[in-house]
N, C-alpha and C positions, 0 to 999 in steps of 0.2 A: 681645608679641613680634612682630617683623617677620619675614616669610618672604622677601619681595622688595620692591624699590622700583623703580618705573618713572617716569621723568621726563626733563626736558630737561637735558642735560649742559651745565652752565655753567662748570665748571672741571675740567681733566684734567691730572694730573701723575703721574709714576711712583709716587708714594706715596699719593696721595689724589685723590678726585674729589668733586665737589659736584653733586648732582641737585636741580633745582628742581621741586618737586611742589606745585602749587596755591599758588605764592608762598612756599613754605617751602623753604629750602636745607638739604638733608641732606648732611652731610660723611661720607664713607666712606673708611676706610683700605683700600687694595687692594694685592695682590701685583703684581709686575711682569708676571706672566703674564696677569693680568686687564687691566692697563693697555694691553698690546700688542694686545688683542682689542677694545678699545672704539673706537667711532667718534670721529673728531676733534670732531664737533659733532652736534647733533640729539638724538633720543630714545634712551635706553638703559635697559635693565633689569638690575638686579643682585640676585643672591641675597644675603641678609643674615645675618650672625651678630652678635648684639648681646651686648656684655659690660657688665654692670652692676657697678660697684664702689661703695664707700661714697661717694666724692666724684667719681665719673666714670662717664659712660655713653658707650661707644664703639660705632660701627657699622663692621663690616668687610664689604666687598663682593666678590663673586665672579661670574664669568660662567658658571660651570658648577657643577652639583651635586657633581661629583667633586672640584673644588677645595675647595668648602666642607666637604665631609665629611672630606677629608684634613686640612684645617686643624683641624677639630674633633678628629680623631684625634691629631694632633700635640699639641694642648693637654692631652691626657690623660697625656702623659709628664711625670713629675716633673722640674721644672726648665726646662720649655719654656713660655714665655708667648707671647702674641700676636705680639710683635715678632720673636721667634726663629722662630715658625711661619711668619710672612710671609716671612722671609729664606729659609727652606727652600723655600717655594713659588716664590720669585723666582729661586732659584739654578738651576733646571732644570725639566724636565718631571716630572710626578707619577710616571709609570711608571718612570723611571730612579731616582727617589728611593725608591720602593717596592722596586725591585730591589736597590738598595744596602743597604737594611735587611735584606731576606731573605737576601742573599748575605753579610751581615755585613762589608760593605766600609767599614771605618773611614776609609780614605783619602778616599773620595768624600764621606762624611758630614762629615768635619772640614774639607772645603773650603767648607762653608756658613758664612757669616759668623756668628760668635758661638757656633758649636758646636765644642767641644773634644773630646778623646778620651773623657773621662768621660761627657759628655752623649751622645755618639755611641753608646757602649756601652749607656747607659740606653735610648736609642731602640731599639736592637736587641733588648734584653731585653723591653721593654714593648710594642713594636709588632709584632715578628715573628710572634707567635702569631696576632694579629688579621689580619695580612696573609696568612698562610698559609691561614687559614679563608676568606678572601675569594678564594682561588685563585691568589695570586701564587706562582709557583714559583721555587725557588732554582736557580742554576746557569746563568742566561742568559749572564752575562759574569762569569767568575771568574779569580782568580790572575793569570797572565801576560797573559791576554787583557784583563783589567781595566786592567793597567798600560799596555798599548798604547793602549787606548781613552782612558785619562786623559791620556796624552801627546798624542794626536791632538786631544783637546778643548783642551788647553793651547795647542797650535799654532794652532788657529782663533781662540782668544781673543786671542793675540798678533797675529793678523791683523786684529783689530778687531771680531770677533763678540762678541755678549753671551754670557754663560755659558749661558743657557738655549738660545739658538739653536745654539751650538756643540755642546752636549750632544745636542740633538735631531738635528742633522745627522750627527754621528758615530755615534749610535745607529742611525740609518737606514742609514748606510754599512756599519756592522758587520753588520747583518742581511743586506745584499746580498752582502758579500764573504766572510762566514763567519768562524769563530774563528781561522783561520790568517793573517789579514790583518796586514800590517805598518803601522807608523805612517804612512809616506809614502802608501801606497795609501788608507788611511782618510781622510787629509787631502784627497787628490785627489778621492775620491768624495764627501766631505763638502762640498767646495766646489761640486760639481755639484748637491747636494741643495737648495740655496737659490737 
């Protein structure tokens, strides 16, 4: 088993990276959140999750332990494989995703590529108890406030932001402005966050 790999970054794309370690190129599949934090060139260290199948061995790389652990937690959900888990991590920041599960926010979860209502419900049923045990509290953004936040995120995405950056900016704006903020105020503040 691999815990981490450190080497020279010889290829970097939004879906995969190649690390050269003593002349051997290790290909790792990465979420968009990891890709955005990697240097353009030079040395890099990635935490590794290795998946062994009958006819395939795949390495998945992450820049933080939190990303890797949440990826592994997602894999415990019936019907979620590595590709869908990576899509979930690539769709936004981990805290927002955890909050969506604990708040049972089907709208936010079904925005993730490949996750429909049935899988989103399964995520809630299977992940919520573990997340609550980890201290994630429900109620941060619920109901009408969630709809306003979702609309503000959609507005930033239409302005050219990635889904992850839009979610992060609007979440920060919502914390500053409070639960009574309207979409326009959230978008204005979200633009200032980046």
